[in-house]
OpenMM code with the backbone's topology and positions (N, CA, C; nanometers):
from openmm import Vec3, app, unit

residues = "MET LEU ILE THR HIS ASP THR ARG CYS ALA LEU ASP THR VAL VAL ASP LEU VAL ASN THR SER PRO GLU ASP ASP ALA ALA PRO ASP GLY LEU SER ASP VAL ALA ALA LEU LYS ASP PHE VAL ARG ASN HIS GLU ILE SER ASP VAL GLY VAL LEU SER GLU PHE ASP LEU SER ALA VAL ARG LYS ILE ARG GLY ARG PHE ALA SER VAL PHE ALA ALA PRO GLU ALA ARG ALA ALA ALA ALA LEU ILE ASN ASP LEU VAL ALA ALA ALA GLY THR THR PRO GLN LEU THR ASP HIS ASP GLY TYR ASP TRP HIS VAL HIS TYR PHE ALA PRO GLY ALA SER VAL ALA ASP HIS LEU ALA ALA ASP CYS GLY MET ALA LEU ALA PHE PHE VAL VAL ALA GLY GLU GLN GLU ARG LEU ARG ARG CYS GLU ALA PRO ASP CYS ARG ARG ALA PHE VAL ASP LEU SER ARG ASN ARG SER ARG ARG TYR CYS ASP SER ARG THR CYS GLY ASN ARG LEU HIS VAL ALA ALA TYR ARG ALA ARG ARG LYS GLU ALA ALA GLY".split()
positions = [
    Vec3(9.2683, 7.4345, 9.4357),
    Vec3(9.2855, 7.4554, 9.5816),
    Vec3(9.1448, 7.5136, 9.6329),
    Vec3(9.0959, 7.4374, 9.7321),
    Vec3(8.9773, 7.4729, 9.7824),
    Vec3(8.9693, 7.5891, 9.8537),
    Vec3(8.8749, 7.6729, 9.8634),
    Vec3(8.8751, 7.8109, 9.9104),
    Vec3(8.7489, 7.8617, 10.0020),
    Vec3(8.7575, 7.8492, 10.0872),
    Vec3(8.6237, 7.8822, 10.1762),
    Vec3(8.5810, 8.0030, 10.1570),
    Vec3(8.4448, 8.0138, 10.2024),
    Vec3(8.3978, 8.1729, 10.1651),
    Vec3(8.4849, 8.2741, 10.2757),
    Vec3(8.5060, 8.2307, 10.3978),
    Vec3(8.5728, 8.3095, 10.4798),
    Vec3(8.7075, 8.3418, 10.4726),
    Vec3(8.7604, 8.2668, 10.3930),
    Vec3(8.9192, 8.2548, 10.3481),
    Vec3(8.9199, 8.3738, 10.2328),
    Vec3(8.8203, 8.3404, 10.1459),
    Vec3(8.8223, 8.4242, 10.0189),
    Vec3(8.7718, 8.5690, 10.0710),
    Vec3(8.6787, 8.5863, 10.1763),
    Vec3(8.6777, 8.7237, 10.2108),
    Vec3(8.7935, 8.8158, 10.2867),
    Vec3(8.8841, 8.6771, 10.3505),
    Vec3(9.0124, 8.7554, 10.4167),
    Vec3(9.1164, 8.7835, 10.2999),
    Vec3(9.0886, 8.7220, 10.1983),
    Vec3(9.1836, 8.7268, 10.0907),
    Vec3(9.1576, 8.8477, 10.0254),
    Vec3(9.0281, 8.8879, 9.9968),
    Vec3(8.9845, 9.0105, 9.9308),
    Vec3(9.0394, 9.1244, 10.0350),
    Vec3(9.0129, 9.1121, 10.1650),
    Vec3(9.0353, 9.2149, 10.2228),
    Vec3(9.1712, 9.2502, 10.2461),
    Vec3(9.2834, 9.1547, 10.2686),
    Vec3(9.4098, 9.1719, 10.2708),
    Vec3(9.4499, 9.2314, 10.1263),
    Vec3(9.4125, 9.1993, 10.0189),
    Vec3(9.4536, 9.2625, 9.9010),
    Vec3(9.4065, 9.4137, 9.8841),
    Vec3(9.2820, 9.4349, 9.9339),
    Vec3(9.2376, 9.5773, 9.9264),
    Vec3(9.3080, 9.6433, 10.0411),
    Vec3(9.3367, 9.5799, 10.1484),
    Vec3(9.4089, 9.6636, 10.2519),
    Vec3(9.5560, 9.6985, 10.1762),
    Vec3(9.6080, 9.6180, 10.1217),
    Vec3(9.7337, 9.6473, 10.0803),
    Vec3(9.7485, 9.7108, 9.9688),
    Vec3(9.6548, 9.7414, 9.8671),
    Vec3(9.6042, 9.8570, 9.7828),
    Vec3(9.5879, 9.9628, 9.8238),
    Vec3(9.5341, 9.9982, 9.9390),
    Vec3(9.5234, 10.1105, 10.0088),
    Vec3(9.6651, 10.2156, 10.0215),
    Vec3(9.7560, 10.1667, 10.0185),
    Vec3(9.8854, 10.1993, 10.0380),
    Vec3(9.9061, 10.2894, 9.9184),
    Vec3(9.9543, 10.4063, 9.9432),
    Vec3(9.9985, 10.5121, 9.8083),
    Vec3(10.1418, 10.4333, 9.7445),
    Vec3(10.1234, 10.4152, 9.6178),
    Vec3(10.2179, 10.3983, 9.5308),
    Vec3(10.3456, 10.4647, 9.5233),
    Vec3(10.3243, 10.6042, 9.5603),
    Vec3(10.4175, 10.6963, 9.5705),
    Vec3(10.3955, 10.8199, 9.6351),
    Vec3(10.4950, 10.9021, 9.6556),
    Vec3(10.4531, 11.0059, 9.7416),
    Vec3(10.3719, 11.1212, 9.6813),
    Vec3(10.3617, 11.1053, 9.5763),
    Vec3(10.2211, 11.1953, 9.5165),
    Vec3(10.0721, 11.1425, 9.5363),
    Vec3(10.0926, 11.0124, 9.5449),
    Vec3(9.9484, 10.9161, 9.5686),
    Vec3(9.8718, 10.9440, 9.7060),
    Vec3(9.7596, 10.9595, 9.7059),
    Vec3(9.6925, 10.9788, 9.8158),
    Vec3(9.6984, 10.8205, 9.9056),
    Vec3(9.6808, 10.8376, 10.0352),
    Vec3(9.6922, 10.7171, 10.1109),
    Vec3(9.5215, 10.6808, 10.1355),
    Vec3(9.4866, 10.5308, 10.0977),
    Vec3(9.3590, 10.5209, 10.0717),
    Vec3(9.3171, 10.4920, 10.2149),
    Vec3(9.3902, 10.4894, 10.3281),
    Vec3(9.3549, 10.4892, 10.4932),
    Vec3(9.4020, 10.6404, 10.5314),
    Vec3(9.3489, 10.7590, 10.4957),
    Vec3(9.4052, 10.8540, 10.5115),
    Vec3(9.3485, 10.9175, 10.6403),
    Vec3(9.2747, 10.8717, 10.7251),
    Vec3(9.1967, 10.9055, 10.8137),
    Vec3(9.1357, 10.8027, 10.9083),
    Vec3(9.0517, 10.8147, 11.0113),
    Vec3(8.9898, 10.7173, 11.1081),
    Vec3(8.8642, 10.6859, 11.0098),
    Vec3(8.7843, 10.7954, 10.9399),
    Vec3(8.6802, 10.7843, 10.8710),
    Vec3(8.7255, 10.6671, 10.7560),
    Vec3(8.8125, 10.6994, 10.7022),
    Vec3(8.8431, 10.6045, 10.5921),
    Vec3(8.8894, 10.4755, 10.6211),
    Vec3(8.9284, 10.4393, 10.7453),
    Vec3(8.9338, 10.3162, 10.8133),
    Vec3(8.7964, 10.2733, 10.8480),
    Vec3(8.7117, 10.3393, 10.9085),
    Vec3(8.5659, 10.3037, 10.9209),
    Vec3(8.5372, 10.2510, 10.8116),
    Vec3(8.5319, 10.3440, 10.6795),
    Vec3(8.4679, 10.2834, 10.5536),
    Vec3(8.5077, 10.1608, 10.5157),
    Vec3(8.6475, 10.1320, 10.5236),
    Vec3(8.7181, 9.9974, 10.4977),
    Vec3(8.6479, 9.9127, 10.5476),
    Vec3(8.6442, 9.9154, 10.7030),
    Vec3(8.5878, 9.8122, 10.7991),
    Vec3(8.4478, 9.7700, 10.7567),
    Vec3(8.3637, 9.8605, 10.7203),
    Vec3(8.2288, 9.8524, 10.6929),
    Vec3(8.2126, 9.7724, 10.5561),
    Vec3(8.2912, 9.8550, 10.4377),
    Vec3(8.2843, 9.7620, 10.3305),
    Vec3(8.3382, 9.6276, 10.3288),
    Vec3(8.4249, 9.5928, 10.4216),
    Vec3(8.4589, 9.4622, 10.4073),
    Vec3(8.3851, 9.3808, 10.5202),
    Vec3(8.2965, 9.4276, 10.5805),
    Vec3(8.2100, 9.3635, 10.6624),
    Vec3(8.3107, 9.3060, 10.7582),
    Vec3(8.3936, 9.3693, 10.8227),
    Vec3(8.4836, 9.3044, 10.9483),
    Vec3(8.3778, 9.3102, 11.0782),
    Vec3(8.3782, 9.2193, 11.1398),
    Vec3(8.2939, 9.1957, 11.2561),
    Vec3(8.3689, 9.2228, 11.3886),
    Vec3(8.2901, 9.2204, 11.4870),
    Vec3(8.3305, 9.2386, 11.6228),
    Vec3(8.4520, 9.3612, 11.6418),
    Vec3(8.4090, 9.4821, 11.5637),
    Vec3(8.5081, 9.6028, 11.5702),
    Vec3(8.4208, 9.6971, 11.6514),
    Vec3(8.5185, 9.7619, 11.7529),
    Vec3(8.4590, 9.8402, 11.8417),
    Vec3(8.4822, 9.9920, 11.7862),
    Vec3(8.4958, 10.0827, 11.8359),
    Vec3(8.5065, 10.2316, 11.8170),
    Vec3(8.6536, 10.2604, 11.7663),
    Vec3(8.6653, 10.2820, 11.6544),
    Vec3(8.7877, 10.2837, 11.6020),
    Vec3(8.8560, 10.4238, 11.6315),
    Vec3(8.9876, 10.4459, 11.6526),
    Vec3(9.0708, 10.5598, 11.6939),
    Vec3(9.2027, 10.5806, 11.6156),
    Vec3(9.2466, 10.6888, 11.6265),
    Vec3(9.3857, 10.7074, 11.5320),
    Vec3(9.4913, 10.6290, 11.5905),
    Vec3(9.4723, 10.5345, 11.7117),
    Vec3(9.5800, 10.4386, 11.7282),
    Vec3(9.5337, 10.3049, 11.6725),
    Vec3(9.4022, 10.2805, 11.6375),
    Vec3(9.3733, 10.1957, 11.5189),
    Vec3(9.4123, 10.2241, 11.3986),
    Vec3(9.4127, 10.3318, 11.3570),
    Vec3(9.4652, 10.3709, 11.2077),
    Vec3(9.6133, 10.3390, 11.1888),
    Vec3(9.6649, 10.3983, 11.2976),
    Vec3(9.8315, 10.3857, 11.2966),
    Vec3(9.8823, 10.2262, 11.2928),
    Vec3(9.7825, 10.1376, 11.3626),
    Vec3(9.8476, 9.9957, 11.3799),
    Vec3(9.7859, 9.9375, 11.2634),
    Vec3(9.6898, 9.9703, 11.1819),
    Vec3(9.6359, 9.9088, 11.0632),
    Vec3(9.7365, 9.9505, 10.9603),
    Vec3(9.7802, 10.0715, 10.9579),
    Vec3(9.8880, 10.1056, 10.8585),
    Vec3(10.0006, 10.0077, 10.8542),
    Vec3(10.0209, 9.9844, 10.9982),
    Vec3(10.1945, 9.9154, 10.9928),
    Vec3(10.1651, 9.7764, 10.9495),
    Vec3(10.0470, 9.7022, 11.0003),
    Vec3(10.0260, 9.5777, 10.9461),
    Vec3(10.0221, 9.5943, 10.8021),
    Vec3(9.9258, 9.6815, 10.7209),
    Vec3(9.9366, 9.6827, 10.5953),
    Vec3(10.0779, 9.7038, 10.5421),
    Vec3(10.1873, 9.7564, 10.5794),
    Vec3(10.3062, 9.7184, 10.5236),
    Vec3(10.3679, 9.6003, 10.5418),
    Vec3(10.3194, 9.5166, 10.6386),
    Vec3(10.3920, 9.3888, 10.6601),
    Vec3(10.3298, 9.3035, 10.5693),
    Vec3(10.1771, 9.3361, 10.5559),
    Vec3(10.1094, 9.2308, 10.4459),
    Vec3(10.1747, 9.2638, 10.3058),
    Vec3(10.2304, 9.3716, 10.2820),
    Vec3(10.2674, 9.4286, 10.1545),
    Vec3(10.4083, 9.3332, 10.1493),
    Vec3(10.4987, 9.3343, 10.2285),
    Vec3(10.6027, 9.2406, 10.2330),
    Vec3(10.5951, 9.1249, 10.2019),
    Vec3(10.4673, 9.0462, 10.2213),
    Vec3(10.4376, 8.9077, 10.2191),
    Vec3(10.4269, 8.8930, 10.0462),
    Vec3(10.3464, 8.9916, 9.9758),
    Vec3(10.3188, 9.0098, 9.8582),
    Vec3(10.4651, 8.9997, 9.7845),
    Vec3(10.5921, 9.0775, 9.8603),
    Vec3(10.6798, 9.0892, 9.7714),
    Vec3(10.7894, 8.9939, 9.8360),
    Vec3(10.7552, 8.8831, 9.8972),
    Vec3(10.8499, 8.7987, 9.9509),
    Vec3(10.8679, 8.7222, 9.8107),
    Vec3(11.0050, 8.7105, 9.8074),
    Vec3(11.0649, 8.6064, 9.6761),
    Vec3(11.0387, 8.4529, 9.6920),
    Vec3(11.0190, 8.4039, 9.8112),
    Vec3(10.9972, 8.2674, 9.8205),
    Vec3(10.9131, 8.2297, 9.9371),
    Vec3(10.8516, 8.1030, 9.9570),
    Vec3(10.7557, 8.0795, 10.0441),
    Vec3(10.8453, 8.0487, 10.1830),
    Vec3(10.9626, 8.0535, 10.2275),
    Vec3(11.0208, 8.0553, 10.3582),
    Vec3(11.0108, 8.2204, 10.4089),
    Vec3(11.0326, 8.3175, 10.3136),
    Vec3(11.0395, 8.4300, 10.3685),
    Vec3(10.8754, 8.4820, 10.3718),
    Vec3(10.7827, 8.4337, 10.2779),
    Vec3(10.6617, 8.4853, 10.3212),
    Vec3(10.5970, 8.3877, 10.4509),
    Vec3(10.6512, 8.2775, 10.4751),
    Vec3(10.6048, 8.2243, 10.5974),
    Vec3(10.6392, 8.2618, 10.7484),
    Vec3(10.7917, 8.3371, 10.7367),
    Vec3(10.8322, 8.4065, 10.8450),
    Vec3(10.7391, 8.5242, 10.8582),
    Vec3(10.7299, 8.6157, 10.7629),
    Vec3(10.6611, 8.7142, 10.8020),
    Vec3(10.5271, 8.6894, 10.8211),
    Vec3(10.4460, 8.5827, 10.7532),
    Vec3(10.3094, 8.5435, 10.8119),
    Vec3(10.3130, 8.4888, 10.9439),
    Vec3(10.3988, 8.4445, 10.9914),
    Vec3(10.3862, 8.3677, 11.1256),
    Vec3(10.4364, 8.5012, 11.2418),
    Vec3(10.5025, 8.5584, 11.1935),
    Vec3(10.5176, 8.7022, 11.2869),
    Vec3(10.3935, 8.7683, 11.2949),
    Vec3(10.3227, 8.8157, 11.1724),
    Vec3(10.1814, 8.8636, 11.2018),
    Vec3(10.0857, 8.8010, 11.2469),
    Vec3(10.0705, 8.6644, 11.2482),
    Vec3(9.9808, 8.6093, 11.3255),
    Vec3(10.0122, 8.5711, 11.4737),
    Vec3(10.1145, 8.5532, 11.5160),
    Vec3(10.1904, 8.5234, 11.6413),
    Vec3(10.1553, 8.6594, 11.7243),
    Vec3(10.1892, 8.7781, 11.6317),
    Vec3(10.1554, 8.9068, 11.7257),
    Vec3(10.0189, 8.9570, 11.7480),
    Vec3(9.9564, 8.9146, 11.6954),
    Vec3(9.7940, 8.9100, 11.6894),
    Vec3(9.7422, 8.8401, 11.8115),
    Vec3(9.7968, 8.7541, 11.8501),
    Vec3(9.7450, 8.6733, 11.9801),
    Vec3(9.6312, 8.5734, 11.9055),
    Vec3(9.6435, 8.5012, 11.8078),
    Vec3(9.5733, 8.3982, 11.7501),
    Vec3(9.4915, 8.3177, 11.8231),
    Vec3(9.3648, 8.3297, 11.8394),
    Vec3(9.2807, 8.2178, 11.9092),
    Vec3(9.1618, 8.1756, 11.8281),
    Vec3(9.1871, 8.0529, 11.7627),
    Vec3(9.0935, 8.0305, 11.6658),
    Vec3(8.9527, 7.9728, 11.7106),
    Vec3(8.8648, 7.9904, 11.6814),
    Vec3(8.7011, 7.9812, 11.7183),
    Vec3(8.6086, 7.9507, 11.6240),
    Vec3(8.5171, 7.8773, 11.6286),
    Vec3(8.4058, 7.8492, 11.5405),
    Vec3(8.3104, 7.9597, 11.5677),
    Vec3(8.2541, 7.9965, 11.4595),
    Vec3(8.1266, 8.0818, 11.4702),
    Vec3(8.0500, 8.0888, 11.3598),
    Vec3(7.9115, 8.1146, 11.4198),
    Vec3(7.8319, 8.1518, 11.2958),
    Vec3(7.7399, 8.2747, 11.3352),
    Vec3(7.7674, 8.3770, 11.2477),
    Vec3(7.6714, 8.5015, 11.2785),
    Vec3(7.6586, 8.5580, 11.1289),
    Vec3(7.5704, 8.6527, 11.1421),
    Vec3(7.5323, 8.7328, 11.0285),
    Vec3(7.4999, 8.6726, 10.8998),
    Vec3(7.4318, 8.5563, 10.9205),
    Vec3(7.3754, 8.4703, 10.8132),
    Vec3(7.4509, 8.3831, 10.7643),
    Vec3(7.5866, 8.3805, 10.8094),
    Vec3(7.7136, 8.2768, 10.7428),
    Vec3(7.6899, 8.1326, 10.8288),
    Vec3(7.7470, 8.0565, 10.7919),
    Vec3(7.7565, 7.9044, 10.8435),
    Vec3(7.8624, 7.9299, 10.9198),
    Vec3(7.9058, 7.8135, 10.9800),
    Vec3(8.0239, 7.7765, 11.0923),
    Vec3(8.1393, 7.8256, 10.9802),
    Vec3(8.2312, 7.8809, 11.0515),
    Vec3(8.3617, 7.9022, 10.9981),
    Vec3(8.4249, 7.9633, 11.1096),
    Vec3(8.5627, 7.9753, 11.0803),
    Vec3(8.6669, 8.0135, 11.2199),
    Vec3(8.7139, 8.1560, 11.1690),
    Vec3(8.6976, 8.2185, 11.3209),
    Vec3(8.7835, 8.3324, 11.3344),
    Vec3(8.8849, 8.3266, 11.3865),
    Vec3(8.9963, 8.3805, 11.3499),
    Vec3(9.1404, 8.3529, 11.4564),
    Vec3(9.1669, 8.4753, 11.5121),
    Vec3(9.0847, 8.5477, 11.5364),
    Vec3(9.1327, 8.6552, 11.6267),
    Vec3(9.0576, 8.6613, 11.7717),
    Vec3(9.1009, 8.6926, 11.8566),
    Vec3(9.0612, 8.6675, 12.0118),
    Vec3(8.9383, 8.7842, 12.0259),
    Vec3(8.8519, 8.7427, 12.0934),
    Vec3(8.7371, 8.7991, 12.0972),
    Vec3(8.7707, 8.9424, 12.1707),
    Vec3(8.7400, 9.0513, 12.1471),
    Vec3(8.7729, 9.1905, 12.1810),
    Vec3(8.8796, 9.2359, 12.1295),
    Vec3(8.9476, 9.1715, 12.0060),
    Vec3(9.0853, 9.2303, 11.9394),
    Vec3(9.0767, 9.3445, 11.8770),
    Vec3(9.1989, 9.4016, 11.8651),
    Vec3(9.1590, 9.5605, 11.7858),
    Vec3(9.1560, 9.5145, 11.6410),
    Vec3(9.1073, 9.6218, 11.5557),
    Vec3(9.1054, 9.5930, 11.4082),
    Vec3(9.2211, 9.5558, 11.3591),
    Vec3(9.3317, 9.5985, 11.3967),
    Vec3(9.4612, 9.5521, 11.3473),
    Vec3(9.4940, 9.4245, 11.3706),
    Vec3(9.4848, 9.3816, 11.4898),
    Vec3(9.4893, 9.2167, 11.5206),
    Vec3(9.4066, 9.1384, 11.4709),
    Vec3(9.2723, 9.1891, 11.4510),
    Vec3(9.1666, 9.0839, 11.3704),
    Vec3(9.2035, 9.0713, 11.2090),
    Vec3(9.2639, 9.1840, 11.1441),
    Vec3(9.3180, 9.1714, 11.0240),
    Vec3(9.4387, 9.1179, 11.0315),
    Vec3(9.5501, 9.1123, 11.1152),
    Vec3(9.6551, 9.0134, 11.1165),
    Vec3(9.6162, 8.8708, 11.1286),
    Vec3(9.5402, 8.8373, 11.2179),
    Vec3(9.4894, 8.6806, 11.2406),
    Vec3(9.4251, 8.6455, 11.1345),
    Vec3(9.3173, 8.6980, 11.0891),
    Vec3(9.2512, 8.6208, 10.9786),
    Vec3(9.2803, 8.6608, 10.8239),
    Vec3(9.3419, 8.7706, 10.8129),
    Vec3(9.4332, 8.7661, 10.6641),
    Vec3(9.5325, 8.7056, 10.6691),
    Vec3(9.6318, 8.6825, 10.7738),
    Vec3(9.7443, 8.6203, 10.7735),
    Vec3(9.7207, 8.4874, 10.7606),
    Vec3(9.5944, 8.4226, 10.8239),
    Vec3(9.5728, 8.2762, 10.8332),
    Vec3(9.5526, 8.2491, 10.7083),
    Vec3(9.4571, 8.3407, 10.6076),
    Vec3(9.4387, 8.2881, 10.4560),
    Vec3(9.5435, 8.3179, 10.3680),
    Vec3(9.6319, 8.3834, 10.4158),
    Vec3(9.7530, 8.3610, 10.3278),
    Vec3(9.8515, 8.2730, 10.3650),
    Vec3(9.8281, 8.2361, 10.4936),
    Vec3(9.9091, 8.1002, 10.5419),
    Vec3(9.8514, 7.9848, 10.4477),
    Vec3(9.7415, 7.9666, 10.4203),
    Vec3(9.6927, 7.8394, 10.3489),
    Vec3(9.7619, 7.8476, 10.2172),
    Vec3(9.7790, 7.9700, 10.1610),
    Vec3(9.8439, 7.9331, 10.0298),
    Vec3(9.9703, 7.9217, 10.0445),
    Vec3(10.0576, 7.9276, 10.1482),
    Vec3(10.2011, 7.8997, 10.1470),
    Vec3(10.2141, 7.7489, 10.1814),
    Vec3(10.1047, 7.6855, 10.2648),
    Vec3(10.0934, 7.5782, 10.2965),
    Vec3(10.0646, 7.4730, 10.2116),
    Vec3(9.9877, 7.5343, 10.1070),
    Vec3(9.9311, 7.4512, 9.9872),
    Vec3(10.0578, 7.4680, 9.8641),
    Vec3(10.1687, 7.5239, 9.8773),
    Vec3(10.2651, 7.5313, 9.7837),
    Vec3(10.2322, 7.6482, 9.6933),
    Vec3(10.1355, 7.7435, 9.7368),
    Vec3(10.0746, 7.8076, 9.6117),
    Vec3(10.1324, 7.9713, 9.6628),
    Vec3(10.2201, 7.9911, 9.7132),
    Vec3(10.2588, 8.1465, 9.7622),
    Vec3(10.2998, 8.2410, 9.6368),
    Vec3(10.3374, 8.1545, 9.5226),
    Vec3(10.3705, 8.2224, 9.3904),
    Vec3(10.2055, 8.2773, 9.3465),
    Vec3(10.0896, 8.2534, 9.4056),
    Vec3(9.9749, 8.3227, 9.3566),
    Vec3(9.9532, 8.4653, 9.4068),
    Vec3(10.0380, 8.4973, 9.5171),
    Vec3(10.0274, 8.6154, 9.5901),
    Vec3(10.1288, 8.7128, 9.4917),
    Vec3(10.0782, 8.8082, 9.4204),
    Vec3(10.1424, 8.8603, 9.3137),
    Vec3(10.1208, 8.9955, 9.3190),
    Vec3(10.1773, 9.0973, 9.2399),
    Vec3(10.1842, 9.2456, 9.2007),
    Vec3(10.1543, 9.2606, 9.0644),
    Vec3(10.0821, 9.3498, 9.0079),
    Vec3(10.0469, 9.3591, 8.8558),
    Vec3(10.1787, 9.3924, 8.8115),
    Vec3(10.1930, 9.3387, 8.6910),
    Vec3(10.3036, 9.3215, 8.5874),
    Vec3(10.2968, 9.4429, 8.5012),
    Vec3(10.1812, 9.5389, 8.4854),
    Vec3(10.2092, 9.6543, 8.4507),
    Vec3(10.3004, 9.7437, 8.4870),
    Vec3(10.3744, 9.8063, 8.3911),
    Vec3(10.4962, 9.9090, 8.4555),
    Vec3(10.4746, 10.0180, 8.5264),
    Vec3(10.3440, 10.0576, 8.5216),
    Vec3(10.2691, 10.1772, 8.5903),
    Vec3(10.1718, 10.1384, 8.7122),
    Vec3(10.1915, 10.0115, 8.7403),
    Vec3(10.1082, 9.9662, 8.8533),
    Vec3(10.1879, 9.8472, 8.9280),
    Vec3(10.1567, 9.8689, 9.0445),
    Vec3(10.2033, 9.7574, 9.1461),
    Vec3(10.0715, 9.7053, 9.2354),
    Vec3(9.9656, 9.7070, 9.2070),
    Vec3(9.8815, 9.6817, 9.2922),
    Vec3(9.8741, 9.5137, 9.3280),
    Vec3(9.8625, 9.4539, 9.4347),
    Vec3(9.8340, 9.3268, 9.4999),
    Vec3(9.7159, 9.2530, 9.4158),
    Vec3(9.7411, 9.1266, 9.4149),
    Vec3(9.6498, 9.0278, 9.3761),
    Vec3(9.6723, 8.9190, 9.4032),
    Vec3(9.5404, 8.8223, 9.4356),
    Vec3(9.5912, 8.6827, 9.4216),
    Vec3(9.5291, 8.5993, 9.3176),
    Vec3(9.6250, 8.5487, 9.2330),
    Vec3(9.5975, 8.4815, 9.1159),
    Vec3(9.5261, 8.3546, 9.1349),
    Vec3(9.3921, 8.3591, 9.1442),
    Vec3(9.3013, 8.2264, 9.1414),
    Vec3(9.2641, 8.1625, 8.9998),
    Vec3(9.3529, 8.1827, 8.9048),
    Vec3(9.3235, 8.1311, 8.7654),
    Vec3(9.3797, 7.9821, 8.7535),
    Vec3(9.3286, 7.8869, 8.7115),
    Vec3(9.3630, 7.7419, 8.7099),
    Vec3(9.5112, 7.7382, 8.6950),
    Vec3(9.5797, 7.7991, 8.5950),
    Vec3(9.6887, 7.7498, 8.5660),
    Vec3(9.7943, 7.8621, 8.6051),
    Vec3(9.7835, 7.9481, 8.6917),
    Vec3(9.8762, 8.0594, 8.7684),
    Vec3(9.8881, 8.1446, 8.6626),
    Vec3(9.8025, 8.1932, 8.5663),
    Vec3(9.8653, 8.2666, 8.4583),
    Vec3(9.8241, 8.4099, 8.4691),
    Vec3(9.7550, 8.4644, 8.5608),
    Vec3(9.7168, 8.6078, 8.5674),
    Vec3(9.8440, 8.6818, 8.5899),
    Vec3(9.8401, 8.7871, 8.5297),
    Vec3(9.9600, 8.8748, 8.5499),
    Vec3(9.9426, 9.0471, 8.5528),
    Vec3(9.8014, 9.0660, 8.5624),
    Vec3(9.7429, 9.2100, 8.5981),
    Vec3(9.6529, 9.1940, 8.7129),
    Vec3(9.6405, 9.3273, 8.7825),
    Vec3(9.5396, 9.3061, 8.8785),
    Vec3(9.4193, 9.3274, 8.8379),
    Vec3(9.3676, 9.3683, 8.6985),
    Vec3(9.2817, 9.3777, 8.6470),
    Vec3(9.2912, 9.3812, 8.5021),
    Vec3(9.2254, 9.2776, 8.4401),
    Vec3(9.2473, 9.2702, 8.2700),
    Vec3(9.2105, 9.3576, 8.1906),
    Vec3(9.0726, 9.4161, 8.2362),
    Vec3(9.0059, 9.5204, 8.1902),
    Vec3(9.0717, 9.6616, 8.1847),
    Vec3(9.1488, 9.6979, 8.2827),
    Vec3(9.2496, 9.8028, 8.3081),
    Vec3(9.3963, 9.7726, 8.2430),
    Vec3(9.4684, 9.7375, 8.3416),
    Vec3(9.5896, 9.7179, 8.3266),
    Vec3(9.6383, 9.6343, 8.1935),
    Vec3(9.5928, 9.5043, 8.2068),
    Vec3(9.5925, 9.4044, 8.1008),
    Vec3(9.5585, 9.4407, 7.9586),
    Vec3(9.4363, 9.5264, 7.9442),
    Vec3(9.3941, 9.5737, 7.8295),
    Vec3(9.4747, 9.7090, 7.7745),
    Vec3(9.5239, 9.7724, 7.8640),
    Vec3(9.5848, 9.8844, 7.8323),
    Vec3(9.7120, 9.8424, 7.7763),
    Vec3(9.7968, 9.7382, 7.8225),
    Vec3(9.9157, 9.6831, 7.7912),
    Vec3(9.9009, 9.6019, 7.6243),
    Vec3(9.8040, 9.5444, 7.6343),
    Vec3(9.7819, 9.4717, 7.5088),
    Vec3(9.7427, 9.5838, 7.4093),
    Vec3(9.6656, 9.6752, 7.4250),
    Vec3(9.6227, 9.7618, 7.3292),
    Vec3(9.7802, 9.8484, 7.2710),
    Vec3(9.8563, 9.8863, 7.3655),
    Vec3(9.9935, 9.9172, 7.3487),
    Vec3(10.0609, 9.8478, 7.2201),
    Vec3(10.0790, 9.7093, 7.2774),
    Vec3(10.1632, 9.6293, 7.2039),
    Vec3(10.0846, 9.6180, 7.0557),
    Vec3(9.9644, 9.5879, 7.0355),
    Vec3(9.8773, 9.6042, 6.9190),
    Vec3(9.9226, 9.7195, 6.8114),
    Vec3(9.9224, 9.8571, 6.8958),
    Vec3(9.9689, 9.9849, 6.8084),
    Vec3(10.0906, 9.9700, 6.7728),
    Vec3(10.2032, 9.9139, 6.8661),
    Vec3(10.3451, 9.9095, 6.8424),
    Vec3(10.3667, 9.7923, 6.7228),
    Vec3(10.3047, 9.7076, 6.7079),
    Vec3(10.3121, 9.6181, 6.6198),
    Vec3(10.2442, 9.6607, 6.4878),
    Vec3(10.1323, 9.7604, 6.4898),
    Vec3(10.0883, 9.7936, 6.3660),
    Vec3(10.1694, 9.9270, 6.2943),
    Vec3(10.2372, 10.0057, 6.4073),
    Vec3(10.3112, 10.1004, 6.3707),
    Vec3(10.4377, 10.0238, 6.2940),
    Vec3(10.5090, 9.9405, 6.3511),
    Vec3(10.6318, 9.8716, 6.2929),
    Vec3(10.6083, 9.8286, 6.1500),
    Vec3(10.4792, 9.7602, 6.1632),
    Vec3(10.4259, 9.6836, 6.0110),
    Vec3(10.4160, 9.8065, 5.9168),
    Vec3(10.3614, 9.9276, 5.9803),
    Vec3(10.3436, 10.0378, 5.8651),
    Vec3(10.4786, 10.0803, 5.7932),
    Vec3(10.5682, 10.0987, 5.9130),
    Vec3(10.6964, 10.1062, 5.8677),
    Vec3(10.7210, 10.2471, 5.8966),
] * unit.nanometer
topology = app.Topology()
chain = topology.addChain("A")
for resn in residues:
    res = topology.addResidue(resn, chain)
    for name in ("N", "CA", "C"):
        topology.addAtom(name, app.Element.getBySymbol(name[0]), res)
């Protein structure tokens, strides 16, 4: 599957957005305040965003939950319905643009759109490309029992199981190895 630079950026952004959500009541919210949202926007180089407010923070948290539902969708039809709602509500207006040193690419958000609509349009379209290509199963959650982080499996054979093989994957492999050694030792 060919993934353009802007689609890859949108995928990274939506994954990071979903992963800002607290995993349980004790965990902190990665978008705890407007300053955290400003940091998120700056770190992901989201263009054409004006002054951010509490209203923007609330709206972004709402679409974050809707994107999380896409990653939890049991099949493509359910994911498509969720993505269609996100993209339609954002007032998607595709436009070709070349800015900030990037070649021509498509922005799906309308000029002057809120940050929530910007994310819903661009990230929603990036996820839509996976559904259209029959690759919805690549939108996953980590299989580690103590982790539910979202990720996009871009491996050739769709075999990635963990959000990060160096942390979750390695931790589980080490635990399995130790269990085998303990069992062998009797």
